[in-house]
C-alpha positions as CSV (number, residue, x, y, z in Angstrom):
1,M,180.6,165.4,86.6
2,G,181.0,163.7,90.0
3,R,181.2,160.0,90.3
4,R,177.8,158.3,90.8
5,M,177.6,156.5,94.2
6,E,176.2,153.0,94.0
7,T,173.8,152.2,96.9
8,R,172.7,148.8,98.1
9,P,169.0,148.1,97.6
10,V,167.0,148.3,100.8
11,W,166.2,144.8,101.9
12,T,162.4,144.6,101.8
13,V,160.2,141.9,103.3
14,T,156.5,141.5,102.4
15,L,154.4,139.6,105.0
16,L,151.1,137.9,104.1
17,T,149.2,137.3,107.3
18,I,145.8,137.5,108.9
19,F,147.4,139.3,111.9
20,P,149.3,142.3,110.4
21,E,149.2,144.1,113.7
22,M,151.8,141.6,115.0
23,F,154.5,143.3,113.0
24,P,157.1,144.7,113.4
25,G,156.6,143.6,117.0
26,P,160.0,143.0,118.6
27,L,161.7,143.9,115.4
28,G,160.7,147.5,116.0
29,Q,163.1,147.6,118.9
30,S,166.9,147.6,119.4
31,L,169.2,147.2,116.5
32,A,166.5,145.9,114.1
33,G,164.2,148.7,115.0
34,R,166.8,151.4,114.5
35,A,167.7,149.9,111.1
36,L,164.0,149.9,110.1
37,A,163.7,153.6,111.1
38,E,166.8,154.4,109.2
39,G,165.7,152.7,106.1
40,V,168.3,149.9,106.1
41,W,165.4,147.5,105.6
42,A,161.7,147.9,104.9
43,L,158.6,146.0,106.0
44,E,155.3,145.6,104.1
45,T,152.4,143.8,105.7
46,V,149.4,142.5,103.7
47,D,146.2,141.4,105.4
48,I,145.1,138.2,103.7
49,R,141.5,138.8,104.8
50,A,141.4,141.8,102.4
51,F,141.2,139.3,99.6
52,A,138.3,137.2,101.0
53,R,135.1,137.4,99.0
54,D,132.4,136.9,101.6
55,K,131.0,139.3,104.1
56,H,132.7,137.4,106.9
57,R,136.1,137.8,105.3
58,S,136.6,134.0,105.5
59,V,140.1,132.7,104.6
60,D,139.7,129.0,105.5
61,D,137.4,126.1,104.9
62,A,137.0,122.4,105.9
63,P,139.6,120.0,104.5
64,F,138.7,117.6,101.7
65,G,138.9,114.0,103.0
66,G,137.8,115.0,106.5
67,G,139.8,115.6,109.6
68,A,140.2,118.2,112.3
69,G,140.8,121.8,111.8
70,M,140.5,124.1,108.8
71,V,142.7,124.8,105.7
72,M,143.5,128.2,104.2
73,R,141.8,128.6,100.9
74,P,143.8,128.7,97.7
75,D,141.7,131.3,96.0
76,V,142.1,133.8,98.8
77,I,145.8,133.1,99.3
78,G,146.4,133.1,95.6
79,Q,144.9,136.6,95.2
80,A,147.0,137.9,98.1
81,I,150.2,136.5,96.5
82,L,149.4,137.9,93.0
83,A,148.8,141.3,94.5
84,S,151.8,141.3,96.8
85,H,154.7,139.2,95.5
86,K,157.0,141.5,93.6
87,G,159.9,139.1,93.0
88,G,162.4,137.3,95.1
89,P,161.8,134.1,97.2
90,L,158.3,133.3,98.3
91,I,158.6,131.5,101.6
92,Y,155.9,129.5,103.4
93,L,156.7,128.8,107.0
94,T,155.7,125.2,108.0
95,P,157.0,122.4,110.3
96,R,157.3,120.2,107.2
97,G,159.6,122.5,105.4
98,R,163.4,122.4,104.9
99,L,165.2,123.3,108.1
100,L,166.3,127.0,108.1
101,D,170.1,127.3,108.6
102,Q,172.6,130.1,108.6
103,E,173.6,129.4,105.0
104,R,170.1,130.0,103.8
105,V,169.8,133.1,106.1
106,R,172.9,134.6,104.5
107,A,171.4,133.9,101.0
108,L,168.2,135.7,102.0
109,A,170.1,138.7,103.2
110,R,171.6,139.0,99.7
111,E,168.1,139.1,98.1
112,P,166.6,142.6,97.6
113,R,163.1,141.3,98.3
114,V,161.6,138.4,100.2
115,T,157.9,137.5,100.6
116,I,156.8,135.5,103.6
117,L,153.4,133.7,103.8
118,C,152.2,133.1,107.4
119,G,149.9,130.2,107.6
120,R,147.3,129.5,110.3
121,F,144.9,126.7,111.2
122,E,146.0,123.3,109.7
123,G,148.0,125.1,106.9
124,V,147.6,126.3,103.4
125,D,146.0,124.4,100.4
126,Q,148.9,122.7,98.7
127,R,147.8,123.8,95.2
128,V,148.5,127.4,95.8
129,L,152.0,126.6,97.1
130,D,152.7,124.6,94.0
131,A,151.3,127.1,91.7
132,H,153.5,129.9,93.0
133,G,156.6,127.9,93.6
134,A,156.6,128.6,97.3
135,E,159.7,127.5,99.3
136,E,158.6,125.6,102.4
137,V,160.8,126.5,105.4
138,S,160.8,125.2,109.0
139,L,162.5,126.6,112.1
140,G,162.7,123.2,113.8
141,D,160.9,120.1,114.8
142,F,158.1,121.8,116.8
143,V,154.7,123.3,116.0
144,L,153.7,127.0,116.5
145,S,150.2,128.4,116.5
146,G,151.0,130.2,113.2
147,G,153.6,131.4,110.9
148,E,153.9,134.9,112.4
149,P,156.3,134.0,115.3
150,A,158.5,132.0,112.9
151,A,158.5,134.9,110.5
152,L,159.7,137.2,113.2
153,A,162.6,134.9,114.1
154,M,163.6,134.4,110.5
155,M,163.5,138.1,109.8
156,D,165.6,138.9,112.9
157,A,168.2,136.4,111.7
158,V,168.4,138.1,108.3
159,V,168.2,141.7,109.4
160,R,171.2,141.4,111.7
161,L,173.3,140.4,108.8
162,L,172.5,143.5,106.7
163,P,175.4,146.0,106.4
164,G,175.3,148.6,109.2
165,V,172.8,146.8,111.5
166,V,175.3,145.2,113.9
167,G,177.9,147.7,115.2
168,K,180.9,145.4,115.2
169,E,180.5,143.3,112.0
170,A,183.6,141.3,112.9
171,S,181.6,139.7,115.8
172,L,179.3,138.1,113.2
173,A,182.1,136.0,111.9
174,E,182.6,134.2,115.3
175,E,179.0,133.3,116.0
176,S,177.5,129.8,116.0
177,F,177.2,128.2,112.6
178,E,179.5,130.7,110.8
179,W,182.3,128.1,110.6
180,G,180.1,125.0,110.9
181,L,180.5,125.0,114.7
182,L,178.5,126.2,117.7
183,E,180.0,129.2,119.5
184,Y,182.6,129.0,122.2
185,P,181.7,130.1,125.8
186,H,181.9,133.8,126.8
187,Y,183.1,135.5,130.0
188,T,183.1,139.1,131.3
189,R,183.5,141.0,134.6
190,P,183.6,140.3,137.5
191,Q,186.7,138.1,137.1
192,E,185.4,135.9,139.9
193,W,181.7,135.2,140.6
194,Q,180.3,132.9,143.2
195,G,183.6,131.1,143.5
196,R,183.9,130.6,139.7
197,G,186.8,132.1,137.9
198,V,187.6,132.9,134.3
199,P,189.8,130.5,132.3
200,E,193.4,131.7,132.7
201,I,194.0,131.7,128.9
202,L,191.5,134.6,128.5
203,L,193.5,136.7,130.9
204,S,196.9,136.0,129.2
205,G,196.7,138.7,126.5
206,H,198.1,136.1,124.0
207,H,195.7,136.5,121.1
208,E,196.8,133.5,119.1
209,K,196.5,131.2,122.1
210,V,193.1,132.7,122.9
211,R,191.9,132.1,119.4
212,A,193.1,128.5,119.5
213,W,191.4,127.9,122.8
214,R,188.2,129.3,121.5
215,R,188.3,127.1,118.5
216,R,188.9,124.0,120.7
217,Q,186.0,125.0,122.9
218,A,183.7,125.5,119.9
219,E,184.7,122.1,118.5
220,E,184.1,120.4,121.9
221,V,180.7,121.9,122.5
222,T,179.7,121.1,118.9
223,R,180.9,117.5,119.2
224,Q,178.9,117.0,122.5
225,R,175.7,118.8,121.6
226,R,175.3,118.6,117.9
227,P,176.8,115.4,116.5
228,D,175.2,116.1,113.1
229,L,177.1,119.4,112.8
230,W,180.2,117.8,114.1
231,S,180.1,115.1,111.4
232,R,179.8,117.7,108.6
233,Y,182.6,119.7,110.2
234,V,185.1,117.0,110.3
235,A,184.2,115.9,106.8
236,D,185.0,119.3,105.4
237,D,188.6,119.2,104.3
238,S,188.8,123.0,103.9
239,R,188.4,123.4,107.7
240,K,191.0,120.8,108.7
241,E,193.9,123.2,108.3
242,D,192.9,124.7,111.7
């Protein structure tokens, strides 16, 4: 008998949204789109309105305690989750969530399944989030019109880490955040442009010196632009050897 080949499970994302037509959107193009067509990852969209009980397919109602806006109903959202969540993390995208970082992205890429709940209006009734143990995640300190744009960004971050999606996987190791630093600056042809040249070290052909220069540049840009990252970087003894 021949040896049985072990295959990695297809990374599958289930999206709960009132706008399923927004997906795959830009993720249907370029590297992510090719990987989707080749079955490297799979996308399932679930229309939350399909679980509404009235003829208007209402998914929201006025908030208790008053206030502007509407809140997505726990009974409708709860039914959508019960019918669609098949294991793995259940993520609710919200500005008040934990900030998404590259470490969490890498962890999500190792999960076989991820379910993403896209909120709208003022958000989702807290009871349904608590009942289903939803992980609240934020892309940053800003507000979007809904969870769908945030879901696209998070999915893109994960998909590009899946094996076989990015052509030169070695390039992933030198990107921003992979070593706790922002990425160093890049240069390409022409060698001189509008009176601006390329740093001489990059033309030297000395790979070790180039590597050291890039690390110094990454450290400097991180120190200047992201003091929070820089503080964590200098506190990490495992990185001081470089």
